[in-house]
C-alpha positions in Angstrom: 87.3 -22.8 112.2 90.5 -22.3 113.8 93.9 -23.7 112.8 93.9 -27.0 112.1 90.9 -26.5 110.0 92.1 -24.3 107.7 95.6 -25.6 107.9 93.2 -29.0 106.4 91.3 -27.1 104.1 94.6 -25.1 102.6 96.6 -28.3 102.8 93.7 -30.4 100.8 93.5 -28.0 97.9 97.4 -28.3 97.1 98.3 -24.9 99.3 101.0 -23.5 101.7 100.1 -21.3 104.8 103.0 -19.3 105.3 103.5 -17.7 108.9 105.5 -14.6 109.8 105.8 -13.1 113.4 107.9 -10.0 115.6 107.3 -9.7 118.8 105.7 -6.4 119.7 104.3 -6.2 115.6 102.2 -8.4 114.8 102.3 -11.8 113.1 101.2 -12.2 109.1 99.6 -15.2 107.5 99.5 -15.8 103.7 97.4 -18.8 102.2 98.6 -19.6 98.7 96.8 -22.0 96.8 97.4 -23.0 93.4 95.3 -21.5 90.3 91.9 -23.2 89.0 91.1 -22.8 85.3 87.4 -22.3 85.8 84.7 -23.8 83.1 82.5 -21.6 82.3 80.3 -23.9 80.1 75.8 -24.0 81.5 75.6 -26.8 83.7 72.2 -28.1 84.5 71.3 -27.8 88.3 70.9 -31.2 90.0 68.9 -31.6 92.9 69.5 -33.9 95.3 66.8 -34.7 98.3 68.6 -34.4 101.4 68.1 -37.8 104.0 66.7 -36.9 107.0 66.2 -38.4 110.5 63.1 -39.3 112.2 64.3 -37.8 116.0 67.3 -40.3 116.4 69.6 -38.8 119.5 72.8 -37.5 119.2 75.4 -36.3 121.4 78.2 -33.8 119.1 81.3 -33.7 121.0 83.4 -30.5 119.8 85.7 -28.5 121.6 85.8 -25.5 120.1 82.3 -24.4 121.3 81.3 -21.9 118.6 82.1 -25.1 115.8 79.9 -27.3 118.3 77.0 -25.3 118.3 77.0 -24.9 114.7 77.2 -28.7 114.1 74.5 -28.8 116.5 72.2 -26.8 114.6 73.1 -28.2 111.5 72.2 -31.6 112.5 69.1 -30.9 114.4 68.0 -29.0 111.3 68.0 -32.6 109.6 65.7 -34.0 112.2 67.7 -35.1 115.4 68.0 -34.6 118.5 71.3 -33.3 119.1 72.9 -32.4 122.6 76.4 -31.3 122.2 79.2 -31.0 125.0 82.5 -29.3 124.7 84.3 -31.4 127.1 85.1 -35.4 125.8 85.7 -36.2 129.2 82.0 -35.1 130.3 80.6 -36.7 126.8 82.1 -39.8 129.0 80.3 -39.3 132.2 77.0 -39.1 130.3 77.5 -43.0 129.4 78.8 -43.6 132.5 75.6 -42.3 133.4 73.6 -45.0 131.4 72.6 -41.9 129.1 71.4 -43.6 125.7 72.6 -41.7 121.7 71.9 -43.6 118.7 74.9 -41.8 117.7 78.2 -39.4 118.6 79.7 -37.3 116.8 83.0 -36.4 117.5 85.8 -34.8 116.8 88.9 -36.3 116.7 92.1 -34.0 118.3 91.2 -32.7 121.9 92.3 -31.5 125.0 92.1 -34.7 127.9 91.1 -37.0 125.7 91.1 -37.3 122.3 88.1 -38.7 119.9 89.6 -41.7 119.2 90.0 -43.0 122.7 86.6 -41.8 123.8 85.4 -43.6 121.5 87.2 -46.4 122.7 85.9 -45.5 126.6 82.9 -45.6 125.2 82.6 -48.9 123.3 83.5 -50.3 126.5 80.1 -49.6 128.2 78.3 -50.3 124.8 79.8 -52.1 122.4 77.3 -51.3 119.9 77.3 -47.4 119.9 77.5 -45.7 116.5 80.2 -42.8 116.2 81.0 -40.6 113.7 84.7 -38.3 113.3 85.5 -35.6 112.8 88.1 -33.5 111.9 90.0 -30.1 110.5 92.7 -32.5 109.8 93.2 -34.3 106.6 92.1 -37.8 107.1 95.4 -39.2 106.3 96.9 -37.3 108.3 95.4 -38.4 111.0 95.7 -41.9 110.1 99.9 -41.3 109.9 99.8 -40.0 112.8 98.2 -43.2 114.4 95.6 -41.1 115.4 92.8 -42.9 114.2 92.1 -46.3 112.0 91.1 -45.0 108.4 88.3 -47.9 108.0 86.3 -45.9 110.4 83.5 -43.2 110.4 85.4 -39.8 109.3 83.8 -37.1 107.7 86.5 -33.6 107.0 85.5 -30.3 108.6 84.2 -28.1 107.0 80.9 -30.1 105.5 77.4 -29.1 104.7 74.2 -30.7 106.2 74.6 -32.1 102.2 77.3 -34.2 102.6 76.8 -35.3 106.7 73.5 -36.1 106.2 73.9 -39.9 103.9 77.0 -40.4 106.5 74.6 -40.2 109.1 71.1 -41.7 107.8 74.1 -44.6 106.6 75.4 -45.2 110.2 72.0 -45.0 111.9 69.9 -47.4 109.3 67.5 -44.8 109.4 66.3 -46.5 112.6 63.5 -44.9 115.4 65.1 -44.5 118.6 
């Protein structure tokens, strides 16, 4: 998931990452997490219905190729038609070429043009475009650095299909494209 994602996960768990490096010898990274007392009582299994799509077009913009493909497969399995690009500039070009997507799911921190800058440019072309931001950085860290307004739709990486499905469903209003 990358160092940014690992950092976000560890920070949210109130942990720390320490790094020790020596030239020619290598680097040691330690992840320290607080101890957790487990409740060993049996709990009933709860089944939830995961909302699915109706073929709506979604564009995933993620500069880390492996992560982008994983998100693409995850959302495709929910019943959406998903395409992925690893460049914010190429994503913008698709909108400039009059392509239509029901939703854009974009990473926040990317080279050349970050997710917020991409969003602003897309909204200039299509003010009605729905956009979901994702990042391995904690949402409060992103807001503190002024990258993203906390009121915008956001999902913390890593996420599962069970956590992203209701967000997509709500953003799209379950409408067929």
